[in-house]
NUBA-186349 format. One record per atom (N, C-alpha, C): x negated, z, y negated; residue in one letter. Coordinates in steps of 0.1 Angstrom, whole numbers, padded with zeros to 4 digits, always signed. Layout:
REM residues N
XZYA;...
END
This chain:
REM residues 390
-0171+2074-1690M;-0180+2063-1686M;-0192+2069-1678M;-0199+2060-1671A;-0210+2065-1662A;-0223+2062-1668A;-0233+2070-1664D;-0247+2067-1666D;-0252+2060-1654D;-0258+2048-1656I;-0261+2039-1644I;-0276+2036-1646I;-0284+2038-1635T;-0297+2033-1634T;-0297+2020-1626T;-0302+2009-1631L;-0302+1997-1624L;-0316+1993-1620L;-0319+1993-1607L;-0332+1990-1602L;-0333+1975-1599L;-0340+1968-1607A;-0340+1953-1607A;-0352+1948-1599A;-0351+1935-1596T;-0363+1928-1590T;-0367+1917-1599T;-0364+1918-1612A;-0368+1909-1622A;-0370+1916-1635A;-0379+1912-1643D;-0381+1917-1656D;-0370+1913-1666D;-0367+1921-1675W;-0356+1918-1684W;-0357+1905-1692W;-0370+1902-1696D;-0372+1891-1705D;-0377+1878-1697D;-0375+1878-1684Q;-0379+1866-1677Q;-0372+1853-1682Q;-0377+1842-1680L;-0372+1829-1685L;-0358+1827-1681L;-0355+1828-1668L;-0341+1826-1663L;-0334+1839-1660L;-0324+1842-1667W;-0316+1854-1663W;-0308+1851-1650W;-0307+1862-1642T;-0300+1861-1630T;-0290+1873-1629T;-0285+1876-1618N;-0275+1887-1616N;-0279+1900-1623N;-0292+1903-1622K;-0297+1917-1626K;-0294+1919-1641K;-0299+1909-1649Q;-0297+1911-1664Q;-0283+1910-1668Q;-0276+1900-1662H;-0262+1898-1666H;-0253+1910-1662H;-0255+1916-1650V;-0247+1927-1646V;-0250+1939-1655V;-0263+1941-1658A;-0267+1953-1666A;-0260+1951-1680A;-0261+1939-1685S;-0255+1937-1698S;-0240+1939-1698S;-0233+1934-1688E;-0219+1935-1687E;-0215+1950-1685E;-0222+1958-1677L;-0219+1972-1675L;-0220+1979-1689L;-0230+1975-1697A;-0232+1982-1710A;-0220+1978-1719A;-0216+1965-1718D;-0205+1961-1727D;-0192+1968-1723D;-0191+1972-1710L;-0179+1979-1706L;-0179+1994-1710L;-0190+1998-1716G;-0191+2012-1721G;-0200+2021-1713G;-0205+2017-1702H;-0214+2025-1694H;-0228+2025-1700H;-0235+2036-1699R;-0249+2036-1703R;-0258+2032-1692R;-0267+2022-1695V;-0275+2016-1684V;-0289+2017-1687V;-0297+2022-1677L;-0312+2021-1678L;-0316+2010-1668L;-0321+1999-1673Y;-0326+1988-1665Y;-0341+1990-1662Y;-0343+1992-1649V;-0357+1994-1645V;-0363+1980-1640V;-0373+1976-1647E;-0379+1963-1644E;-0385+1962-1630E;-0389+1950-1625S;-0393+1948-1612S;-0405+1957-1608S;-0404+1962-1595L;-0415+1970-1590L;-0425+1962-1582L;-0422+1949-1580G;-0432+1940-1574G;-0430+1940-1559G;-0422+1931-1553L;-0420+1931-1538L;-0431+1924-1531L;-0439+1915-1538R;-0450+1908-1532R;-0463+1912-1539R;-0474+1910-1532A;-0487+1912-1539A;-0490+1901-1549A;-0496+1905-1560P;-0499+1894-1570P;-0508+1883-1565P;-0505+1871-1570R;-0513+1860-1566R;-0525+1859-1576R;-0535+1852-1572R;-0547+1850-1581R;-0544+1838-1590R;-0535+1839-1599Q;-0532+1828-1608Q;-0528+1834-1621Q;-0529+1825-1631A;-0527+1830-1645A;-0514+1836-1648A;-0503+1831-1641Q;-0490+1836-1643Q;-0489+1850-1639Q;-0494+1854-1628D;-0493+1867-1623D;-0502+1877-1631D;-0514+1872-1635F;-0522+1880-1643F;-0516+1883-1657F;-0509+1873-1662G;-0502+1875-1674G;-0491+1886-1673G;-0484+1886-1662R;-0473+1896-1659R;-0479+1910-1658R;-0491+1911-1652I;-0497+1924-1650I;-0501+1929-1664I;-0507+1921-1672L;-0511+1925-1686L;-0499+1930-1694L;-0488+1922-1693R;-0476+1925-1701R;-0470+1939-1696R;-0471+1941-1682R;-0465+1953-1677R;-0474+1965-1681R;-0487+1963-1682L;-0496+1974-1686L;-0492+1978-1701L;-0489+1969-1709V;-0485+1972-1723V;-0472+1979-1723V;-0462+1973-1716K;-0448+1978-1717K;-0448+1992-1710K;-0456+1994-1699G;-0455+2006-1691G;-0460+2018-1699G;-0466+2016-1710L;-0471+2028-1718L;-0460+2031-1729L;-0449+2024-1729M;-0439+2026-1739M;-0427+2034-1733M;-0420+2041-1741P;-0407+2047-1736P;-0397+2037-1734P;-0385+2040-1728P;-0374+2030-1726P;-0371+2024-1740P;-0369+2010-1739R;-0367+2002-1751R;-0352+1998-1751R;-0345+2001-1762Q;-0331+1997-1763Q;-0330+1982-1766Q;-0322+1975-1758Q;-0320+1961-1760Q;-0307+1957-1767Q;-0297+1966-1765K;-0284+1964-1771K;-0277+1978-1770K;-0265+1979-1776P;-0258+1992-1774P;-0256+1995-1759P;-0259+2007-1755N;-0257+2013-1742N;-0267+2008-1732N;-0277+2000-1736L;-0286+1994-1726L;-0301+1996-1730L;-0309+2002-1721W;-0323+2004-1723W;-0331+1998-1711W;-0343+1994-1714V;-0352+1988-1704V;-0364+1997-1703V;-0368+2000-1690W;-0380+2008-1688W;-0389+2000-1678W;-0402+2000-1680S;-0412+1993-1672S;-0421+2002-1665S;-0419+2006-1653P;-0427+2015-1646P;-0441+2009-1642P;-0451+2017-1643L;-0465+2012-1639L;-0467+2016-1624L;-0462+2007-1615V;-0464+2009-1601V;-0473+1999-1596V;-0478+2001-1583L;-0487+1991-1576L;-0478+1981-1569L;-0479+1968-1573P;-0470+1958-1567P;-0474+1954-1553P;-0463+1952-1545G;-0465+1945-1532G;-0474+1953-1522G;-0473+1967-1523V;-0482+1975-1514V;-0474+1980-1502V;-0481+1983-1491R;-0474+1988-1479R;-0480+2001-1473R;-0493+2004-1477G;-0500+2015-1471G;-0493+2028-1475G;-0495+2039-1467Q;-0488+2052-1470Q;-0493+2058-1483Q;-0506+2057-1486L;-0511+2063-1498L;-0505+2056-1510L;-0506+2043-1510A;-0501+2035-1522A;-0486+2037-1523A;-0479+2038-1512T;-0464+2040-1513T;-0461+2054-1519T;-0469+2064-1515R;-0467+2078-1521R;-0470+2078-1536R;-0480+2071-1540I;-0483+2070-1554I;-0472+2063-1562I;-0467+2052-1556N;-0456+2045-1563N;-0443+2054-1564N;-0441+2062-1553R;-0429+2071-1552R;-0430+2081-1563R;-0442+2087-1564F;-0445+2098-1574F;-0443+2092-1588F;-0448+2080-1591I;-0447+2074-1604I;-0433+2071-1608I;-0426+2065-1598L;-0412+2060-1601L;-0403+2072-1603L;-0403+2082-1594L;-0394+2093-1595L;-0397+2102-1607L;-0410+2104-1609G;-0413+2112-1621G;-0410+2105-1634G;-0413+2092-1634G;-0410+2084-1646G;-0396+2082-1649G;-0388+2081-1638L;-0373+2080-1640L;-0367+2093-1646L;-0372+2104-1641A;-0367+2117-1645A;-0370+2118-1660A;-0382+2114-1664L;-0386+2115-1679L;-0378+2106-1687L;-0376+2093-1682A;-0368+2084-1689A;-0353+2088-1691A;-0348+2094-1681R;-0334+2099-1682R;-0333+2111-1692R;-0343+2119-1691R;-0343+2130-1700R;-0345+2125-1715R;-0353+2115-1717W;-0356+2109-1730W;-0342+2104-1736W;-0334+2098-1727L;-0322+2092-1731L;-0310+2101-1730L;-0312+2113-1724G;-0301+2122-1722G;-0291+2116-1711G;-0296+2109-1701M;-0287+2103-1691M;-0287+2112-1679M;-0276+2112-1672R;-0274+2119-1659R;-0278+2109-1647R;-0281+2115-1636A;-0284+2108-1624A;-0270+2105-1616A;-0262+2097-1622E;-0249+2095-1616E;-0248+2083-1605E;-0252+2071-1610L;-0251+2060-1601L;-0264+2052-1601L;-0269+2049-1590L;-0281+2040-1588L;-0275+2027-1583L;-0277+2016-1591W;-0273+2003-1587W;-0286+1995-1585W;-0289+1992-1572T;-0302+1986-1569T;-0301+1972-1563T;-0311+1964-1567Y;-0313+1950-1561Y;-0325+1950-1552Y;-0332+1961-1551N;-0345+1962-1544N;-0343+1966-1530N;-0346+1958-1520P;-0344+1962-1506P;-0353+1973-1502P;-0364+1976-1509K;-0373+1987-1506K;-0370+2000-1513K;-0358+2001-1518T;-0354+2012-1527T;-0357+2026-1520T;-0354+2027-1507L;-0357+2040-1500L;-0372+2043-1499L;-0380+2033-1499A;-0395+2035-1498A;-0400+2042-1511A;-0392+2042-1521Y;-0396+2049-1534Y;-0390+2062-1535Y;-0384+2068-1524G;-0378+2081-1524G;-0364+2081-1530G;-0358+2070-1532M;-0345+2069-1537M;-0335+2070-1526M;-0322+2074-1528P;-0316+2076-1542P;-0319+2089-1549P;-0327+2098-1542G;-0331+2110-1549G;-0319+2118-1554G;-0319+2121-1567P;-0308+2129-1572P;-0295+2122-1575P;-0295+2109-1573Y;-0283+2101-1577Y;-0271+2104-1568Y;-0259+2105-1574A;-0247+2109-1567A;-0242+2097-1559A;-0244+2085-1564T;-0238+2073-1557T;-0249+2062-1557T;-0249+2055-1545L;-0259+2044-1543L;-0251+2031-1540L;-0254+2021-1549V;-0248+2008-1547V;-0260+1998-1545V;-0259+1990-1534Y;-0269+1979-1531Y;-0262+1966-1534Y;-0267+1959-1544H;-0262+1945-1547H;-0272+1935-1541H;-0268+1929-1530C;-0277+1920-1523C;-0273+1906-1527C;-0282+1899-1534V;-0279+1886-1540V;-0285+1874-1533V;-0294+1877-1524D;-0300+1866-1516D;-0308+1872-1504D;-0312+1863-1496D;-0321+1867-1484D;-0335+1867-1489D;-0339+1877-1497I;-0351+1877-1505I;-0363+1876-1496I;-0362+1882-1483Q;-0374+1881-1474Q;-0377+1867-1469Q;-0368+1858-1472A;-0370+1844-1468A;-0377+1836-1479A;-0380+1842-1490Q;-0387+1835-1500Q;-0402+1835-1497Q;-0410+1825-1503P;-0424+1825-1500P;-0432+1837-1503P;-0441+1841-1495D;-0451+1852-1497D;-0444+1866-1496D;-0432+1866-1491M;-0426+1879-1488M;-0429+1884-1474M;-0430+1898-1473D;-0433+1904-1460D;-0419+1906-1453D;-0416+1896-1444D;-0403+1896-1438D;-0400+1908-1430D;-0409+1912-1421L;-0406+1924-1413L;-0404+1937-1421L;-0413+1939-1430D;-0413+1951-1438D;-0400+1952-1446D;-0397+1941-1453L;-0385+1941-1462L;-0372+1942-1454L;-0372+1935-1442S;-0360+1936-1434S;-0357+1950-1429S;-0368+1957-1425A;-0367+1970-1420A;-0362+1980-1431A;-0368+1979-1443W;-0363+1987-1454W;-0349+1984-1458W;-0346+1971-1458E;-0332+1967-1462E;-0322+1972-1453E;-0324+1972-1440E;-0315+1978-1430E;-0312+1992-1433E;-0323+2000-1436R;-0321+2014-1439R;-0313+2016-1452R;-0316+2007-1462L;-0309+2008-1475L;-0294+2005-1473L;-0290+1995-1465C;-0276+1992-1463C;-0269+2003-1456C;-0276+2010-1446R;-0270+2021-1440R;-0268+2033-1449R;-0277+2035-1458A;-0276+2046-1467A;-0267+2044-1479A;-0264+2032-1483A;-0256+2029-1495A;-0242+2033-1493A;-0236+2037-1504D;-0221+2040-1505D;-0214+2027-1504D;-0219+2017-1511L;-0213+2004-1512L;-0224+1993-1511L;-0221+1982-1505V;-0230+1970-1505V;-0222+1958-1510V;-0226+1952-1521F;-0220+1940-1526F;-0230+1928-1523F;-0224+1917-1519V;-0232+1905-1515V;-0226+1893-1522V;-0234+1882-1523T;-0230+1871-1530T;-0227+1858-1522T;-0227+1860-1509S;-0224+1849-1500S;-0217+1854-1487S;-0209+1846-1481P;-0203+1850-1468P;-0214+1853-1457P;-0225+1845-1457A;-0235+1848-1447A;-0241+1861-1449A;-0244+1865-1462L;-0249+1879-1465L;-0239+1890-1461L;-0227+1887-1463Q;-0217+1897-1459Q;-0217+1899-1443Q;-0217+1888-1436E;-0217+1889-1422E;-0229+1896-1416E;-0241+1894-1422S;-0253+1900-1417S;-0255+1915-1422S;-0251+1918-1434R;-0252+1932-1439R;-0241+1941-1434R;-0230+1935-1431R;-0218+1944-1427R;-0221+1950-1413R;-0231+1945-1406K;-0235+1951-1393K;-0240+1965-1396K;-0246+1968-1407Y;-0252+1981-1411Y;-0243+1989-1419Y;-0233+1983-1426N;-0224+1991-1435N;-0211+1985-1436N;-0200+1991-1431P;-0187+1985-1431P;-0182+1983-1445P;-0187+1991-1455N;-0183+1990-1469N;-0191+1979-1476N;-0191+1967-1470T;-0198+1956-1476T;-0188+1945-1481T;-0189+1942-1493Y;-0179+1933-1500Y;-0185+1921-1506Y;-0178+1910-1505Y;-0183+1897-1509Y;-0178+1894-1523Y;-0187+1891-1533F;-0183+1886-1546F;-0193+1875-1549F;-0188+1863-1550S;-0197+1851-1552S;-0205+1853-1565S;-0216+1845-1566N;-0222+1844-1579N;-0212+1838-1589N;-0214+1841-1602V;-0205+1837-1612V;-0213+1831-1624V;-0206+1829-1635A;-0213+1823-1647A;-0210+1830-1660A;-0219+1828-1669D;-0216+1833-1683D;-0207+1822-1689D;-0195+1823-1686Y;-0185+1811-1689Y;-0185+1808-1704Y;-0183+1818-1713N;-0182+1815-1727N;-0195+1808-1732N;-0206+1812-1727H;-0219+1806-1731H;-0219+1791-1727H;-0217+1788-1715F;-0219+1774-1710F;-0207+1765-1714F;-0195+1771-1717A;-0184+1763-1722A;-0186+1757-1736A;-0197+1762-1742Q;-0200+1756-1755Q;-0203+1742-1754Q;-0207+1737-1742A;-0210+1723-1740A;-0198+1714-1743A;-0186+1720-1743L;-0174+1712-1745L;-0170+1711-1760L;-0178+1718-1768E;-0174+1718-1782E;-0179+1705-1788E;-0170+1698-1795P;-0173+1685-1801P;-0184+1685-1811P;-0186+1696-1818D;-0196+1697-1829D;-0210+1701-1824D;-0211+1704-1811L;-0224+1708-1806L;-0233+1696-1804L;-0245+1696-1810E;-0254+1685-1810E;-0262+1684-1798E;-0263+1672-1792I;-0272+1670-1780I;-0286+1669-1785I;-0295+1677-1779P;-0309+1676-1784P;-0315+1662-1782P;-0324+1659-1791R;-0330+1645-1791R;-0337+1642-1778R;-0345+1651-1773D;-0353+1647-1761D;-0345+1644-1749D;-0332+1648-1748I;-0324+1643-1737I;-0315+1631-1742I;-0311+1631-1755A;-0303+1621-1760A;-0309+1607-1759A;-0323+1606-1760I;-0329+1593-1759I;-0331+1588-1745I;-0328+1596-1735I;-0329+1592-1721I;-0317+1583-1718I;-0319+1572-1712P;-0308+1562-1709P;-0297+1569-1700P;-0285+1566-1703Q;-0274+1570-1695Q;-0271+1560-1683Q;-0265+1565-1673P;-0260+1579-1670P;-0271+1588-1667P;-0269+1601-1671R;-0279+1612-1669R;-0274+1621-1658R;-0281+1622-1647I;-0278+1632-1637I;-0288+1643-1637I;-0284+1655-1638G;-0293+1666-1642G;-0293+1678-1633G;-0305+1684-1631F;-0306+1697-1626F;-0312+1707-1636F;-0305+1718-1638V;-0310+1728-1647V;-0312+1741-1640V;-0324+1746-1640G;-0327+1759-1633G;-0342+1760-1628G;-0344+1769-1620A;-0358+1771-1614A;-0361+1760-1604A;-0371+1752-1607I;-0375+1741-1598I;-0385+1746-1588I;-0380+1749-1576S;-0388+1755-1565S;-0386+1748-1552S;-0397+1744-1546A;-0396+1736-1534A;-0389+1743-1522A;-0389+1756-1522Y;-0383+1763-1510Y;-0367+1762-1511Y;-0362+1759-1523K;-0348+1758-1525K;-0343+1743-1527K;-0351+1736-1535L;-0347+1722-1539L;-0353+1712-1529L;-0345+1702-1525D;-0350+1691-1517D;-0356+1680-1526D;-0368+1682-1530L;-0375+1673-1539L;-0377+1659-1533L;-0379+1659-1520D;-0381+1646-1513D;-0368+1638-1514D;-0357+1644-1512L;-0344+1638-1512L;-0342+1633-1527L;-0345+1641-1536L;-0343+1637-1550L;-0352+1624-1554L;-0364+1624-1549A;-0372+1612-1551A;-0366+1599-1545A;-0361+1601-1533K;-0354+1589-1526K;-0342+1585-1534K;-0334+1595-1539L;-0323+1591-1547L;-0327+1583-1560L;-0337+1588-1566A;-0342+1581-1578A;-0346+1567-1575A;-0353+1565-1564E;-0358+1552-1560E;-0346+1542-1557E;-0336+1548-1551A;-0324+1540-1546A;-0314+1537-1558A;-0316+1544-1569S;-0306+1541-1580S;-0314+1540-1593S;-0322+1530-1595P;-0331+1529-1607P;-0324+1528-1620P;-0311+1525-1620S;-0304+1524-1633S;-0298+1537-1637S;-0300+1548-1629W;-0295+1561-1633W;-0307+1569-1637W;-0306+1578-1646S;-0317+1587-1650S;-0314+1601-1644S;-0325+1606-1639Y;-0325+1620-1633Y;-0333+1629-1642Y;-0326+1639-1647V;-0332+1648-1657V;-0334+1662-1651V;-0346+1668-1652M;-0348+1682-1647M;-0352+1691-1658M;-0346+1702-1659I;-0349+1712-1669I;-0351+1726-1663I;-0363+1732-1665G;-0366+1745-1660G;-0380+1747-1656G;-0384+1759-1653P;-0398+1762-1649P;-0400+1757-1635P;-0413+1752-1633V;-0417+1747-1620V;-0424+1757-1612V;-0421+1759-1599G;-0428+1768-1590G;-0425+1783-1592G;-0413+1786-1598E;-0409+1800-1599E;-0407+1805-1585E;-0415+1814-1580G;-0414+1820-1567G;-0420+1812-1556G;-0425+1800-1560D;-0431+1791-1550D;-0442+1782-1557D;-0454+1787-1558P;-0464+1780-1565P;-0469+1767-1558P;-0464+1764-1546S;-0468+1752-1539S;-0459+1740-1545S;-0449+1743-1553T;-0441+1732-1558T;-0449+1722-1566T;-0447+1709-1563Q;-0454+1699-1571Q;-0443+1688-1575Q;-0444+1684-1587L;-0435+1674-1592L;-0442+1660-1594L;-0455+1659-1591S;-0462+1647-1594S;-0456+1635-1588S;-0453+1636-1575G;-0447+1624-1568G;-0434+1621-1573G;-0426+1631-1576L;-0412+1628-1582L;-0413+1621-1595L;-0422+1626-1604L;-0423+1621-1617L;-0430+1607-1617L;-0435+1602-1606D;-0440+1588-1605D;-0428+1578-1606D;-0416+1583-1603C;-0404+1575-1605C;-0401+1573-1620C;-0400+1561-1625S;-0398+1559-1639S;-0385+1564-1644S;-0375+1567-1636N;-0362+1572-1640N;-0360+1587-1638N;-0371+1594-1636V;-0371+1608-1635V;-0378+1615-1647V;-0371+1624-1653Y;-0376+1631-1665Y;-0376+1646-1663Y;-0387+1652-1666W;-0388+1667-1666W;-0390+1671-1681W;-0380+1678-1686L;-0380+1682-1700L;-0386+1696-1703L;-0391+1702-1692G;-0398+1715-1694G;-0388+1726-1694G;-0392+1738-1699V;-0384+1750-1700V;-0376+1750-1713V;-0364+1753-1713K;-0356+1754-1725K;-0350+1768-1726K;-0348+1773-1738S;-0342+1786-1740S;-0328+1787-1734S;-0324+1798-1730Y;-0311+1801-1725Y;-0300+1797-1736Y;-0304+1799-1748H;-0295+1796-1759H;-0292+1781-1760H;-0301+1773-1756D;-0300+1758-1758D;-0294+1751-1746D;-0293+1758-1735L;-0288+1751-1722L;-0275+1745-1724L;-0265+1750-1730P;-0252+1743-1731P;-0254+1730-1738P;-0262+1729-1748A;-0264+1716-1756A;-0271+1706-1746A;-0280+1710-1738Y;-0286+1701-1728Y;-0276+1697-1718Y;-0268+1706-1713M;-0258+1702-1703M;-0248+1692-1709M;-0245+1694-1722K;-0236+1684-1728K;-0242+1670-1727K;-0255+1669-1727G;-0261+1656-1726G;-0262+1650-1712G;-0256+1657-1702L;-0256+1652-1688L;-0242+1646-1685L;-0243+1638-1675D;-0230+1632-1670D;-0226+1638-1656D;-0236+1643-1649V;-0233+1650-1636V;-0243+1661-1634V;-0238+1673-1629G;-0247+1684-1625G;-0250+1683-1611G;-0263+1683-1607L;-0268+1680-1594L;-0274+1693-1588L;-0271+1695-1575L;-0277+1706-1567L;-0282+1701-1554L;-0293+1695-1553P;-0298+1689-1541P;-0306+1700-1533P;-0299+1709-1526L;-0305+1720-1520L;-0310+1717-1506L;-0321+1724-1502R;-0325+1723-1488R;-0316+1730-1479R;-0316+1727-1466F;-0309+1734-1456F;-0319+1743-1448F;-0320+1755-1452N;-0330+1764-1445N;-0325+1778-1445N;-0333+1787-1440R;-0328+1801-1439R;-0324+1807-1452R;-0332+1804-1463Y;-0329+1810-1476Y;-0316+1804-1481Y;-0314+1791-1481T;-0302+1785-1487T;-0289+1788-1478T;-0291+1791-1466R;-0279+1795-1457R;-0272+1807-1463R;-0280+1816-1470S;-0275+1828-1475S;-0273+1828-1490S;-0275+1817-1497M;-0275+1817-1511M;-0262+1812-1517M;-0258+1816-1529F;-0248+1810-1536F;-0254+1805-1550F;-0256+1792-1552P;-0263+1788-1564P;-0256+1792-1577P;-0264+1798-1585M;-0258+1803-1598M;-0254+1791-1607M;-0261+1780-1605K;-0258+1768-1613K;-0244+1762-1611K;-0238+1765-1600F;-0225+1759-1596F;-0215+1761-1607F;-0212+1774-1610F;-0202+1777-1620F;-0206+1774-1634F;-0220+1774-1636E;-0225+1771-1649E;-0222+1756-1652E;-0224+1747-1642Y;-0221+1733-1644Y;-0206+1731-1647Y;-0198+1738-1639L;-0183+1737-1640L;-0179+1741-1654L;-0184+1753-1659A;-0181+1758-1672A;-0184+1748-1683A;-0195+1740-1681A;-0199+1730-1691A;-0191+1718-1689A;-0182+1717-1680G;-0173+1706-1678G;-0179+1695-1670G;-0190+1697-1663L;-0197+1687-1656L;-0191+1685-1642L;-0190+1672-1637P;-0187+1670-1623P;-0200+1675-1615P;-0198+1682-1603V;-0208+1687-1596V;-0210+1680-1583V;-0222+1676-1580V;-0226+1670-1567V;-0237+1679-1561V;-0234+1685-1549A;-0242+1695-1543A;-0244+1693-1528A;-0254+1699-1523S;-0256+1700-1509S;-0245+1709-1503S;-0240+1705-1491A;-0229+1712-1485A;-0233+1725-1478A;-0239+1734-1486I;-0243+1747-1480I;-0230+1755-1477I;-0231+1765-1468D;-0219+1772-1463D;-0212+1779-1475D;-0219+1785-1484A;-0213+1793-1494A;-0204+1785-1503A;-0206+1772-1504L;-0198+1764-1513L;-0186+1758-1507L;-0185+1759-1494E;-0174+1753-1486E;-0160+1755-1492E;-0157+1768-1496S;-0144+1771-1501S;-0141+1765-1515S;-0152+1760-1521Y;-0150+1753-1534Y;-0151+1738-1533Y;-0149+1733-1522R;-0150+1718-1520R;-0140+1711-1529R;-0128+1716-1532P;-0119+1709-1541P;-0124+1707-1555P;-0135+1715-1558F;-0139+1714-1572F;-0153+1707-1574F;-0158+1702-1563A;-0171+1696-1563A;-0173+1686-1551A;-0182+1677-1553A;-0185+1668-1542A;-0197+1674-1534A;-0194+1678-1521L;-0204+1684-1513L;-0209+1674-1503L;-0222+1673-1502C;-0229+1663-1495C;-0237+1667-1483C;-0238+1659-1473E;-0248+1661-1462E;-0262+1657-1468E;-0273+1662-1462P;-0286+1659-1468P;-0291+1645-1466P;-0284+1635-1470T;-0288+1621-1468T;-0287+1614-1481T;-0295+1604-1483V;-0294+1596-1495V;-0280+1589-1497V;-0275+1584-1486D;-0262+1577-1487D;-0251+1586-1491D;-0251+1598-1486S;-0241+1608-1489S;-0241+1612-1504S;-0253+1614-1509F;-0254+1618-1523F;-0251+1606-1532F;-0256+1594-1529L;-0254+1582-1537L;-0239+1580-1538L;-0231+1581-1527A;-0217+1578-1528A;-0210+1589-1537A;-0214+1601-1535A;-0208+1612-1544A;-0211+1610-1558A;-0224+1606-1561L;-0227+1604-1575L;-0220+1592-1581L;-0219+1582-1573H;-0212+1570-1578H;-0197+1573-1581H;-0190+1581-1573N;-0177+1585-1575N;-0175+1594-1587N;-0185+1603-1589S;-0185+1612-1600S;-0186+1605-1613S;-0195+1595-1613L;-0198+1588-1626L;-0186+1579-1629L;-0178+1575-1619K;-0166+1567-1622K;-0154+1576-1626K;-0156+1589-1626G;-0145+1598-1629G;-0136+1602-1618G;-0140+1599-1606L;-0132+1603-1594L;-0134+1617-1590L;-0126+1623-1583G;-0128+1637-1578G;-0120+1647-1587G;-0125+1659-1587C;-0118+1670-1594C;-0117+1667-1609C;-0105+1668-1614P;-0103+1666-1629P;-0110+1677-1637P;-0113+1673-1649L;-0120+1682-1659L;-0113+1695-1660L;-0100+1695-1662E;-0092+1707-1665E;-0093+1717-1653E;-0093+1712-1641A;-0094+1720-1629A;-0108+1726-1628A;-0118+1718-1631R;-0132+1724-1631R;-0134+1735-1641R;-0128+1733-1653I;-0130+1744-1663I;-0122+1756-1659I;-0110+1754-1654E;-0102+1766-1649E;-0109+1774-1638E;-0115+1766-1629C;-0122+1773-1618C;-0133+1782-1623C;-0141+1776-1633A;-0152+1784-1638A;-0147+1796-1646A;-0136+1794-1653A;-0130+1805-1661A;-0126+1817-1653A;-0123+1815-1640Q;-0120+1825-1631Q;-0132+1832-1625Q;-0144+1827-1627H;-0156+1833-1621H;-0166+1836-1632H;-0163+1848-1638T;-0172+1852-1649T;-0178+1866-1645T;-0188+1870-1652Y;-0194+1883-1650Y;-0185+1894-1654Y;-0177+1892-1664H;-0167+1902-1668H;-0157+1905-1657H;-0151+1895-1652R;-0141+1896-1641R;-0148+1902-1629R;-0159+1897-1625R;-0165+1902-1613R;-0170+1917-1614R;-0176+1920-1625T;-0180+1934-1627T;-0168+1944-1627T;-0158+1940-1633Q;-0146+1949-1633Q;-0141+1950-1618Q;-0141+1939-1611A;-0136+1940-1597A;-0145+1949-1588A;-0158+1948-1590M;-0167+1956-1583M;-0165+1971-1586M;-0163+1974-1599L;-0162+1988-1603L;-0149+1994-1597L;-0140+1986-1593R;-0127+1992-1587R;-0130+1998-1574R;-0141+1995-1568Y;-0145+2001-1555Y;-0153+2014-1557Y;-0154+2018-1570L;-0161+2031-1573L;-0152+2040-1580L;-0143+2047-1573P;-0133+2055-1579P;-0138+2066-1588P;-0151+2070-1585N;-0157+2081-1593N;-0162+2077-1607N;-0162+2063-1609I;-0166+2058-1622I;-0154+2056-1631I;-0156+2060-1643A;-0144+2060-1653A;-0138+2046-1654A;-0126+2045-1656S;-0119+2032-1657S;-0124+2023-1668S;-0125+2010-1665V;-0130+2001-1675V;-0119+1992-1680V;-0107+1994-1676E;-0096+1986-1680E;-0094+1987-1695E;
END
């Protein structure tokens, strides 16, 4: 089995887990030893309480050695300067990261075998350094997010793609754009923690009271509520056009986009925001929904994204009504894909509530084929120097 350093763009304990944490956890479950390196900060901190809180937490964690989270998996929090571009600051970060990583590996007795990175600026930190193999897992067009330095990130990412032994991507659009720099670029869609979300199908699982008291039918979105991804204006129009349906939103507001406002949307009497719920409780909340909704914007970011919620909804047994973004086209038999109009979404929601469309058994089977375990094993087959995980 291999020693793997995973360079993430998210802290281990953030509210919503994404590819980074799930892949690290799966690699560890497969027997590899994993050092999860928390976010190095791709953007400069904002002057707001949320970012100040993150800085304080990082200062505390950064003084600690790697922390074991489960068998074969440790988390390390480097004390780097976030969102910097100057040569001096970059050299400081490079010194801190390379030196700290060497100490962390020595502390754990790990070898510099495989660097699995999500950070497009990996080469700016002097990586891959001593690592024998470099894998870049590109999960979105991160430079299209708010407050990101597009030119700087794009330049570093191109260099990273060219230097990597393998590039994995999560959408066809990402494969098309990154393959220009590296022919060894392979597409694996986002997937789901199937066993976790399939708990929504268990008859004994109790629906939480705060959603159970909301009138049915309940149409829900579960995830990060951010204006650069979600079409909140469209959602408000849907709510106004269908007053007998309840629209339920669960998740943090403004993650990655502090300009996000729900005030206008919540003026609709049939829209409910239930706040942030623990990952553990999400299947119970999904059990309380009648339809899973993905009202995505059509923009540069979403053209390259594959929504993580898609297979989570399917695993929970929910009919899915989503914007017809490119990445979902091949899954049209399993969901109602809509143009960005009220009429298109209303028709799809109406049919879904009537039980028309993809049968429950087919939705569940589709989700069962798209799990982190299956995808991670498939990815590792492209790494012949890594011990077999069969």
